[in-house]
N, C-alpha and C positions, 0 to 999 in steps of 0.2 A: 665744087660739088663732085667733080670727077674723082677726086681722091676719096671722098666719102663712099661713092659707089664701089670703088675698088675694095674698100674696107668691108662693105656689105658682102661682096662676092667672096672675099676671103673667109668671112665668118660662116658662110654657108657651105664651105667645103667640108667633106667628111674628115674626121669623125664628128658626129653631131651628138649633143647631150641626150636626145631621145627620151626614153622612159623616165629618167630621173628628172628631167625638166617638165615633162607632162605631169608628173605626180604632184608638183608644186601647186597646180591649180585644179587637180582632179577632185570631183565630188566623192563623198564617202561611199556612195552607191552609184555604180555606173549603169546597171541594167535595171530598168523599172517597167519592163514589159511583162507579157504573160507567156509568150512562147520563147524558150531559151534560144539564143542565136547559135548558128553553126558557123564558126570562123572559116571552116573549109569551104563553105559555100558563099562566103562574103562577096558582095559586089564591089567593084572598084569605082572610086570617085575622086574628084580633085577640087580644090578651092584655090583662090588666088588672093595673096596678100599683095595688093597693088599700092606701091609706094610712089608718091609724087611730091614735089617741093611745095612747102607751105612756109613762107618766110625763111627762117633759119632752120626749119625743122622739116621732117617728112610727115605726111598725113596718110591715113589708110581709110578706104570706104568700107562701111558695113551696111548690111541690109536687115530690115525687119520684115520677115516673111509674112505673107497673108495667112489668115486662119483657114488653111485648107485641111482636109482630112489627112491624117498621117502624123507620125511622131515628131516631125520637125515643123509642123504648122505653127505660125505665130512667133517663131524663135528669131533671135538675133544671130546672124551668122556672117561669114565671109561669102562673097559671091562664089558659086560653084555648084556642082551636081555630079550625077553619075556619068561614067564614060559611055560614049556611044560608039557603034561599030565604025563610023567614019573618022573617029579621032585617031590620030597617029601616035599620040603620046599623052601623058598626064598634063603636060604644058598646053597641048592643043585643047584638051578638055576644059582646063581652067580659063583659057582665052575665050572659047566658044560660050561657056556659061556666063562669063562676064559680059560678053556682047548681048546675050539673050536677056539677062536679068537687068543690067544697068544701061544698056544701049551705048556702051563706050566703044569708040573706035580703037581696036587693040593692035592695029598695024604697027604702031610705033612703040609698043610696050616691049621693053628689053628683058630677057630672061636673066635673073641674078642667081638663081639656085633653087633648091627645094629642101624642105624639112623632112623629118622622119615620118613615115606612114603611121596613122593612128586608127585603131579599130573602134568603130562606133557600134556597140552591142545592140542598142534599141532598134536600129534600122538594118543591122547586119551589113554594114558598109566598112570598107577600108578607105580612108581618105588620104590622098597624097598632096600635101600642101605645097604650092608653088609660090615663089616670090618674084615679082616683076617690078619694073620701074618705068614710069612715064615722066618725061621732063617738063610736063605742064599739068595744070589742074584739069582733070577730065570733064567733059560735058556729060552729065548724067541724064539719061532719058529712061527712067525705070519702067520695067514691064509691070503694069498695074495688076495683072493676073497672078504674078508671083511675088511682087515686092510692094509692101505697104508703105515703106519709107526707106530712103537711103540717107545715111548720115556719115560725117567725116570726123575722124579722131586723130589728133596729133600722136605720132609714134611715142613721143616722150611720156605720154599718159601711162603707158604700160611699164615704165621703169620706176615709177614713183609708188612706194609701198603705201602711201597715204590713200591711194586709189584702190587698194585691195581690201575687200571686206568679206564677211561670211554671212550666210543665211542658213536657217534650218526650216525645211518645209516638207509637207507630205506630197508625194507624187505616186499615184496609183497604189496607195497603201504602204509605200516605202517611206521611211523617215530619212531624209537626205540632209547632210550638212555639206555645204559647198562654198569654196572661195569664189569670188567674182571681182571683176574690174568694174568699179563704179564710174560711169561716164554720163554726166548730165542727166542724172535720174534714171539711167538705164543700168541693167545688170548684164554684163557679158560673162557668161559662165559656160561650164560644160566643155565640150570638145573644142569650141572656138577659143575659149580661154586657155586650154591646154596647148593648142597650137601656138598661140601668141606667147605663152610662157617659154616654149622652146626657142622662139626667135629672140626673146629677151635674154635668156641664158647664153645662147650662142654669141650674141653681140657683146655681152658682158665679159665673156671668157676670151673672145678672139678679136674684138674691135673696140678696145677702150678709147682709142683715139677718136673714133666716130662719136661715141657717147659724149666725150668732152667737147668736141667741136660743135655738136648740136645743142650744147648748153642744157643737157639733161639734168645736171646737178643743181639742186636747190637746197632749201632748208630741211627737206625730208630725207629719210633714209630709203635708199633704193632697194629693190628686190634683190636679195642675195641668191647666188647660185645654190641649188639644192645639193 
């Protein structure tokens, strides 16, 4: 497992695929609000891709947010949120939010690297995705005021093109066509899918040994780099 972690760290070193990888899972329309966002006033936030061993694979936890007022209520996302004054770094933000939302003890979570920042126009945030590793399955004690459900997904799921589908729907009067990762009847799409897409592309480009070692290959065709 140590060699696989080293491969992950190597894959997360700059340069990263960034916008090209995000575009692979981007919706046709990204802004569906009423007041145009101002990127110059965008707030900073961070999310955590928390990897941990699951058999011969890694798994990642996701949350289904509660239906609170706001653009992200009820959505599926990675644990995370806005940066607070006491946070020393985006990594600190990601760990704090993971503790608050999932009740996970983050003392032993190791920093592996970070992905490219991504602008979220609907909430006028810039999110800085962090990648960490815990050498055991976490004990989840989700915060019921913020998290309706926590579920775990094998990392291999996001490398299999059979799990990538598309939908068309109306959102606030906008007709949106969007790719999504189909996971046990759930749809992981939007910014979360775009972040995962960059991780997938970075690993495909820089860590083929990791993909092979984790037995990602099967009878399906895997997501190609954009």
